[in-house]
Structure formats: C-alpha cells, structure tokens
N, C-alpha and C positions, 0 to 999 in steps of 0.2 A: 968784823968778818961775817957774823951772823946776819947783820943788816944787809950786807951785800948779797948774801945767798938768798935771803927772803925777797929782796927786791928783784933779783933775777928770776926767782920762781913765780912771783906775781906777774912780772912782765911776760913770762912765757905763757902763763895761763890766759892772760888777757889777749895776747897775740893769737893764741889758739882759738879762743872764743870768737874773736873778730874774724879770723879766717873762716871758721865754720859759718858764721853769720853771713859773710860775704858770699860763700857758695850757695847757702840757702836762698839768699836774696837773688842770686843769679838765675834761679829757676822760676820762670814766670808761668802763670796758668795759661797764657796764650802767647805763642811765638809765630814768626813769619819767615817764609823763604821767598827768594826772588831769583829770576834768571841772572840778575846783575848783582846778587848779594855776595856776602863773604862770610865764611864760617868763623872768622875771627870776631865778627860782630856779635852784639848781644841778642840778635834775632828779634829785635823790636820791629814795629811797623816801619819806623824811619831808618832803621839800621838792620835790615833782614839778613838771614844766613843764606848760604848758597845751596845747601843740601838738607834733606830730611835727617840724615845721620848727624849732621852738624847741629841741627836744632834739637835733637833728642835730649842731649845732656843739659840743655838750658830750659827744658820744659818740665814742669812739675808733674808728678803722677796725677792722672785724671785730667791733665791739661789738653790743649789743642794746638796743632801746627797747621797753619793756613798758607796757601800759595797766593802771593800778591799778583802775579802775572804769569804768562806762559813760560815754561822751562822744563828742563830735565833735571830732576832733583835727586837722582841716585837711589840705589837699593838701600834698604834699611832693615835693621833688626830692632824689634820692639820688645822691651822687657818689663813694661809697666802699663797700667791702664792709661789709654791715650786715644785721641782722635786725630787723624790726619785727613785734611780736606784739601783737595786740589783746586778748589774754587770753581770758576766757570768751566763748562764742558771743554775738554781738550787742554786745559791749562796745566794741570799737575801730571807730569810725566815721570815714569820710572823706566829707564832703559836698562834691562838686565841681560846683556849679551852673554854673560857667564854667571853661573850660580842662580840664586833665587831673588825675585824682586822684593818681596816682603816676607821676613821671617818673624813669627810671633811666638815668643817663649816667655810669657808673663807669669804672674802669680796666680794661684788657684781662685782668687776672688776678683781678678782684673778683667775688665771689659775693654775691648779694642774696637774702634770704629774706623773703617776705611771708606772714604766718600769722594766721589768726583775725581777718580784717578784713571790714568792710562798706564797699564803695566805691560811693557813690550819686551818679548824675549828674542826677537829677530831670528827665530829658528835655532838658536844655540843656547839660550838660557834654560835653566833646569826646571823650576816651578815658578808660576806667577806669585802665588801666596802659599806659604807653608805654615800652618797653625800647629804648634807643638804643645803649647800649654796656655791656660787662661780659663776664665769662667765663660766668656762669650766672645764671639766674633760677629760684628755687623759689617756687611759689605753692601754698599748702595751706590748705584750709578758708577760702576767701574768697568773698564774695558781691559780684558786680558787676552793677549794675542802672541802666538808663536813660541811655545816652549816645548822642550824635548820630553819633559815629564808631565805634570798636571797643571791645569790652569789654577785650580785651588785644591790643595791637599789639606784636609782637616783630620788630624790624627792626634787628639789630645791625650795627655797622660793622666788627667783627672776629669771627672764628669764635666761636660761642657756643652754649649749651645751654639748653633750656627744660624744666623739670620741673614738672608741674602735676597736682594731685590734689584730690579731694573739694571741688570748687568748682562754683559755679553762676553762669552769665552769662545775663542776660535783657535784652530790650528795647534792644539796641544797633543803631541804624539802619544803621551801616556794616558790622556783622558781629560775630560772637562772638570767635573767636580767629583772628587773622591772623598767620601765620608767613611773613615776607617775607625770602627769601634773595636779594634783588636785588643786594646788595653782596657778601655772603660766604656760604659754606656754613654751614648751621645744622642742628641736630638737636633733636628734641623728643620727650618722653615724657609722655603724657597719660593719666591714669587716674581713672575715676569723676568725670568732669566733665559737667555738664548745660548744654546750650545751649537756651534757650527764647525764641522770638519775636525772634530776631536776623535780620538780612538773610540771613546764612549762619551755619552752626554753626562749622565748623573748615575753614580754608583754608590750604594750603601753596603757596607761590609761588616759582618759579624754581630755587633750589638748597636743597632741604630733604629730610631723611629724618625721617619722623614715625611714631611708634608710638602708637596710640590703643587703649585697653582699657576695657571696661565703661563706655562713655560714651554719651550720648544727644544727638541734635540734632533738635529738633522745632519745628514751626510757623515755618519759615523762609521768607521771601519769595523766596529763591533756592535754594541747595543746602544740604543737611545737611552733607556732607563733600565737599571739593573739592580737587583737585590741578591745578596749572597750571604747566607748564614741563618741559623735557626732563630735568632733573636732580631731579625731584620723585618721591619714592617714599613712599607712605602705606600702612601696614599697620594695618588696623582690625579688632579682634577683640572678639567678644561685645558688640557695640554696636548701636545702633538709630537709624534715620533715619526719622522719621514726620511726616506732614503738612507736608512741605516742597514747594516748587515742583518740585525734582528731589532725589531722595534722595542719590545719589552721582554726582559729575561728575569726569571726567578730560579735560584738554585740553592741546594743545601738547606731546604726547608724554609727559605725566605717566603714572605707573603707580600705580593705586590698587587695593589688594587688600582685600576686605571679607569677613571670615570669621566664620561662626557668629553671625549677627545677624538683624535684620529691617529691611527697607526697604519702606515702603508708604505708602498713602494720599497719594501725591504728586499735585499738581495737573497736572504734566506727565508725566514718566516716572520709574520707580524709579531707573534709571541712564542716564547719557548719556556717551558717549565721542566726542570730536571732535578734529580736527587731529592725528591720530596718538596720541591718548590711549587708555589701556587701563583698563577696569574689570573686575576678576575677582572673582566672588562664589562662595564655596564654603560649603556648609552654611548658606546664608542663605535666609530666607523672603522671597520677593518678592511684594508685594501691589500691585494696581493702585491 
C-alpha cells in the first residue's frame, strides 16, 4: 500500500514538474503575429499568432513580438517588460473602436517599447496608449489617430520615464500627449513628434520635467504646449505651435521655456501665463 502511495506521489510531482517546464518552454524570447495567423499556434515565425494579445502569453518577459505582414492585430494589455514591433511602416495595426488600443500596467522595473505601429480609434476608441505603471515607455514611429480621450496618457503610479520620437498623434478629443504627475514625479523626452487637431498638443501636469525637441502642435482647440503645476518644468526647443487657441500656456506656477521656434496664428494669444505660471520665449517668432 505504501509503495502505491509513494509511486502515485512521485508520479504527481514529476507530472507537475513537466507541466511547469512545458509552460516555461512555451514562452519564447521572440514571437510573431500575422494577418493569416492563429492564436492556437505557438507564435513562431513559421506558425504565427493572429493577435498581439494571443502572443503575449507565449512571449517571455523582456521578449519581443514582431509582425510578419500587414494586419490588424487587436488591442492589447501589457503587464511585463516587452517590445512590440509592427514591422514595416503601415504593417502593424491596432484598431480600437471601443476602449484603449494599448494598456501598459507592468512592474516598477519593466520597460516597454512600442515601435512601428498604427493605433486607430475611428473616433470612438477611448485612448490610443494608456500607461499606468512601469519604469519606462519608449514610443517610436507610431501613428495614433481618432480617439475620444488622449492619444497617449502617461499616468504612472511609480516614478517613470517617457521616451517618444518620430510619432504622429491626430484627432484625439481629450488631447494629444498627457503627462500626468499627479501620483509621482515623471520625466519625459519627446523628439520629432507631431500633434494635429487634438484638443491640446502636449500637456505636463503636477510633477513633471519634460524636454521637447523638433516637434509641432497645430490646430488645437486649446493649447499647443501646456504646463500646469508648481513642479512642472517644460523645455521646448526648435518646435512650433501654430493655429491653436493658445500657443503656449503655463498655469499654477508651472515654468515653460520655449526656445528657437514659432508660435502663431492663435485664436486667442500666442502665450498665456496665469496663477503664477511663467512662459519664457527666446529666439522665438511670435505671430498674432
């Protein structure tokens, strides 16, 4: 009887170990999606998955998901360090007609990279990208269009960094890039980013230090560049704010420095500073 029990116990332990090893083995450092894939596949190059969400569970922390060909790969929630690369321009699409295109709620030491993606809200999606937690978000060569909220909402719950470049955000009713330091101190570096026809272009709130270079905010219903809060410092260089209600705004003791750019054709005024806010313009062309 004891021999039978011991045999059953050993068999159970071995089976459990093999099951764990099988799950661990299933997570690859690089996985693939395709417009003709299937989420039942292992997400290998020869047997790709259909969606980013399907590939997430089969991709190890710190790994990468790549698009093999053009396709719409669905909204996704990221909870670990990861890279998602849509491949050639226009390949990797996320259609988010309801809800948010990409939600990031990762660990405090996790970095997430989003590259070569089109995130489309068709006028009914909520946010293009919503960053809730993680160490850093890298956004490069991404197109975000048509959301009722924000193109990118960066609102971490632990100290975090935003790196954004070569990206276009358009037609977001809530605003283009919202950097919200309500909970913790944040830093952002933004280079060659275009904001078009959003409520505002770039806004830093409460506790944020933001560097913006070679970027444009145009045709905004509110402000092109905006700082709000005593611990907000924005340094904007070689950039342009055109055809907004207000070009550059600073309020509640925020400090905004606008260097070597243009601010003009505003419906209200080129610059506005209220409630102790400061806007400093150097080498900048101000047009009515």
